[in-house]
N, C-alpha and C positions, 0 to 999 in steps of 0.2 A: 400506790402510784395512781395519779389521776389519769382519766381516759385520754386526755390530750397528750399527756406525757407518753402513754403507751403508743398512741398513734405516731407521735414524733419518733419514738424508738424504732417502730416498725418501718417507718419511712426511711430512717437512717440506714437500717440494715439492707433494705431494698436498694437504696442508692449505692451502697458499698458493693452489693452483689452485681448491680448493673455496671458499676465502674470496673470491677474485676472482669466481667464478661467482655466489656469494650476492650480492655487491655489484651485479653486473650485473642479477640477477633483481629485487632490491629496487628498484633505480633505475627500471627499465622506462621509459626514455626521459626521465625528469625529472631535470634538472640545476640546480645553483645558478647557473651562469653560462651565458650564451647562447653564448659561444665553445666551451665544452665540448659543449653540445647540438649545435652545428653539426659539430664534429669527429666526434662519435659517429655522427651521421647520415651523414656522408661515408663512414665505414668500412662502415656498413650498406648503403649504396647500391652500393658496390663489390662487396659480397657478392651483393646482389640481382641484378645484371646477369650474374652468373656462373651462376646457377641456371636451371633449365629453365622454359619458359613454363607447363608443367603444374604445377610447384611454385608458380609465381607465382599461378596460378589458385587453388590450394589456399589460399594466403595470403589472397587476396581473399575466398574463401568463408568463411574463419575470421573475418575482420573482419565480414562480413555476419551470421554466426551469433551472434557475441558482441554485436554491436550490437542485434540483435533480442531476445536473451536479457535484455539490460539496458535495454531501451527505457523501461520504467517507472521503474527506478532513476534513469536519466539525467533523466527528466522531473521526478521528485520533487525531485531535487537542484537542478535549474535553477530551479524555482519557489521553492524554499526559500532558495537563495542570492541570487538576483537580485530576488525579490519581484515578478517579472513573468510574465505569461502564465497559461495554463491547463494543468494536468497532462495532462488527457485529450487535448488538442490536441498537446501536445509529444510524447506517446507516438506519435501518428499521424505526426508529422514524423520522429521517429527511425526508425520502421518503414519509411516510404517511402524515406528516405535509405539504409537498409540494403538494401532489396529492389529499388529502381528506379534506383539509380545505375549507369550503364554501367561495365563493366570491360574486360577484354581484347578483348571483341567489338567495342569501339568503335575499335580500332586497325586500320584497313583499309589494306592495301598497294595501290599502283598499279603498273601495268607498261605498257610500250610496246615492241613488237617490230617489226622491219622489216628492210630490206636491210642495215642497218648493225649489226644485233645486237639486244641486249636491254637495256632500262633499267628498273631497279626502284627505286621510291620507297617508303621505309618510314618509319614514325613511331618515333623513338628518344627516349630520355629526355634531359631537360636536365641532370639530375644531382641537385642539391639545390634544392628549392623552399621558399621562406619563405611561410607562410600566416598572415595576420592574421585572427583570427576575432572575431565580434561577441558581445556579451552577449545579443542577442536569440535567437540560435541557437547556443548554446555547445557542444552535442554534435552537433547535426544537421550543422553545417558540418564538424566534425572527421571524422565518419563519411563524409560525401559526398566531401570532398577527399582523405581518406586512400585511399578506394577508387580514385578516378579517377587520382590522382597516382602511387600505387604500381602500378596497372595499367599505366601508361605507363613504368614502370621507374625512377621517382624515389624518393628519400627525402624526407620532409617535416619541416620544423622549424616548429612552430606558435608563434605569439605570441598567447596568449589575451587577451581583454578582462579587465582586473584584477577587475572586479566579478563575474565568473563563473569565476574561476581554479580553484576547488576542483572544480567540476563538469567543466570541460574537462580538468583534470589527471586526474581519475578515469577519464574516457573514454580518454584517451591511454594510461594505465597498463593498463587492461583490454585495449585493442586490441593493445598491445605483447605482453602475455602470450599473446593468441590467435595472434599472428604467430609467436612463438617455438614455441608448441605445434604449429603447423602446419609447423615446420621452417624457418621464415624467420629472418633475422638479428635480433639484438637491436638496439633503438634505431632501427628503421626509421622511426618517427615519434618526434619528440622535442619537448621544451619546457623551460621553466624553472619553478622553484618559485614565484618571485615575479615575475610578468610586470609590466612597466612600460613607460613611453614610452622610457626609456633602453635597456632590453633590446630593444625593437622597433627602435630606431635601429641598434643593433649588427647585428641581423638584416638590415635593409635595406641596410646598407653593406658587409656582409661579402663578401669577394672570392670565397668558395666558393659563395655563393648565386647561382644562375643566373636565377631567376625569382622575382618577388614577386606573390603573389595576395592582394589586400586586399578583404575583405568588411566593409563598414561605411559610415560617413557620408562626406561630401565631404572632410573633413580627412584621413582615413586613405588615401583614394583618391589625393588630391593628393600626399601624401607618397610613396606607392608609385610614382606616375608620375614623381616627381622623383628617384627612386633611381638612375637611369642604367642600370637593368637592364630586361630584358623584364618587363613588368608587365601584370597583368590586374586591372582595377578593377571591383568590384561596388558601385555607389553607391546613393544614395537615390532614392526615387520619391515620387509623390503621386497614386496611381491614381484617376482619375475613373470612375464608373459612369454611363453614359448610358442613359436609358430613353425610348423613343419611343412614339407612340400605337399602334403595331402589336404591341407586346410582349405576351407572356403575363404580365399584371401580377401575378397570384397567385404564379406561379413566380418572377418577377423579385424580388418582395418577399422571399420566403424565401431565394433565392440570395444576395441582397445582404446580408441580415442574417447568414446563415451565413458569408459571406466576410469581412465587416467585423469580426465578433466572434471569428473563428478565432484562437486564441492571444492573445485580447485585442488584436487588430489589430497585433501585432508584425511580421508579415511585411511587407516592403516591397512585396509584390504585393497586399496587401489593399486593398479599396475604402476610400478615404479621404474621398470626397465623392460625392454623387449629383447628377446634372444631369438633370432630368426635364421633359418637355414638359407644359405647364400642363394640357392637356385630360385627362391621366391622373394628375396629381400627387396629387389627393385620394384616388383609389382605391389608388394605390401606398402611401401612408402608412397608409390604413385596413388594408391587408393586412400591412404591416410590423408593425403593432401586435398581430397574431396570434402573433408569434414572439418573445415575451419581450423587448420593448423598452419603454423609458420615453420617452414623447414630451414634450419640453420646449416648452410653449407660452407660458409667461410670460416677457415681456421682462426682468423682474427676475431670474428664475432664470437666464436665459441670460447676463445680465451677471455674476452671481455666478460662474457656471461659467467664463466667459471670464477673469475676474480670478484664478480659481484656476489655470487651465491655461496662461495666457499671461503671461509676465513680460518686460517690456522688449522686446516684439516677438518673443520666442522661446518655444518650448515648455518648460514646466516639466517637467524630466526626472523629477521625483519621481513623476509620475503615468503615465509611459510604461509600457504593459503592465499597468496596474492594471485590476481589474474594474469594470464599470459601477456596481454597487451601492456599492462602496467610494468611487468618485469622487463619486457623488451624496451619500453620507453626509458628505463633507467640506464640503458647502454646506447641510447641515441637512435633506436630503431622504432619508427612509427608504423603502425599497422592498423587494420580495422579492429574496432573494439570487440567485435564478435569472435575474435580469434580465441579458441578454447585451449590450445596446447602448443608447445614448442617442441619440435622433434629435431633430432640430429643423430648422425652416426658417430659412435665412439668405440674405443677398445673396451674390453671387459674390465680393465683395471682403472678406468676413468672414475673420478670421484662422484660423478653424476650417477654412475652405476652402483658404486660401492656404498654410498650413503643414502639414507631415506630422506629425500628432499622435502616431501609433503608439499609440493607445488606442481603445477602442470608443465613440467619440463621432463620430457621422455627420451632418454637415450636408447639407441637401437644398436645392438651388437650382432654382426654377421658371424656365422659359424659354418663349417663345411657340411655337417650332417647332424642328424638327430642325436647321436651319441654325444657329440661335443656340446650340443645345445643343452642337453640334460645335465652334463657335468658342469658347465658354466652357470646354469641357473641355480643348481644346488649350492655352488660356491658363493654366488652373490646374494643368495637368500640368508647366508650367514648362520644357518641353523636356528633361526628364530622359530621355524615351524609354524608360521602365522598363516599366510595365504600364498597360493600360486595359481596361475592361469595357464591353460594350454588350448591352442587351436589346432585340431587335427581330426582326421577321419580314420586314423589308424589305431585300432583298439590296443594293439601291443605297445605302441608309442605312448598312448595315454596311460596305460597300466604301468609301464616302466618308469615314467616320470612321477606318477603318483607314489609309487613305492620308494623312489629315490629321494623325493623332496620331503615326504612325511609331514606336510602342513596340516593345520587344523581345518582350513578351508581349501578345497581344490575345485576350481571352476573350469569346466570343459565347454569350449565353444560358446562362450558368452562373456559379457562384461563382468568385471570383478564384483560389482555391487549385487549381482544375482546371488552371490554367496551369503548375503545377509538378508535375503528375502525381498530385495527390490527387483521385481521382474523375474524372480526365481521362486521355486517352491520352498516351503519350509518357513519356520518362524524367524523373527527378527531379534537381534541383540546388538548392543553397542559395547558389551563387555565380553571380549573374545579372549578367553583365558588359556593361552598356549603355555606360558611358563608353569602354571600349576595344574594343567591337564584337564580342566573341566570343559574346555572347548567353548562352544557357543552357549553361554550361560542362560538359564531360565529359572523359574520359581523353584524347581526341584534342587537346584544347586545352592539355594539359600535356606535349605531345611536340613535337619539332621534326622537320621533314621532311629526310630524307637521301636523296640520289640515288646509286645504284650502277650504273655503265655497263659492260657487256661488249660489246666491239667484235667484230663478225663471228662471233658465236657464239650458240647456242641460238635461232636464228631457224629454225623448223621448218615454217612454212606452205608 
């Protein structure tokens, strides 16, 4: 072969390599078919477990930094695409997901030593995790799960909600770019261009997927639990906020409005109804009205609102995550655009109390005493065991309600979002696994325990 021919061949090989590199860069985890997304993630995971923990830590930090840099972009895109929520609150959620999601520090080893030697128990990756994400937290869940799952040594295949696909895909693309820039493998997190029920079914049934993490309503959780794989289910909630006569009523009023209007009530942790002891109910409502709320006192207005928001006994999804002013405008009520919530008094059996509305519409139920408040709150929470809130200075009342309600999150004397680390102590998660019992998930929940036993050695006491 002549020298020119050799040079031409080398140039051809380099061009092909460059073209393949460009394809990989352009793709950044997004594929047309779920099977391809899974195969690419599998290759990435095999690379991940070969690199050092120090390098893995750098990858996690790159994800955090990129998420923080793009928190506003993600929030703008989510509100624009889904038509739900508040940009300023979504920015907060993206930031806490980036900053307060546990990483490698969550993976603690255990050991036991004695006459027979040493046993070491460590947390190791499952391999490939399939993560189904909701339209309510389209980037927050991706940031949160990517950090925790990759920290545990896994690759993640996301199945985004179709109504938030562009926002979720943008987040996945940018996080993949950050991972590669930090020296990590391409396609460590993947997804599909056109998410659908069919693509999600492929994900849940695929033999290479070792764990399914489903964040959403009862349907998606049920599907995950029926997959035959290890499953973590983060389901629905209907959090009650109980207020007794010992509470700091002024603070309780502000906290409840702050919590129920946060991101237009999209979080499953948000206050969905208030159960208040009659002796302080008027004062609570009086103070709520200081915090940009519209009080609906007319039975005719309430009926119109009910007809707008409830169809055939179900929540009208058209208004989920919409602002209070917009919702009021749909029944002919004009008010200031800064109105954050709509409040009204109802009976405990009203659909606004019984159903998880996921919009800033807050029904208030009067009860005679704390015993009735606890009983009603437990009933309307429907046994989801998700989140409950209580405002009280009586330790016995707080204890009795906590024991009765048995929720994964119980917030005392604060807004509901304190329970996920927004203004409260503790780490942040957007996958709150009540149905499967993991609670507020983190990296340790995405790893399996492995025991390594050394007989008659390294026992040095």
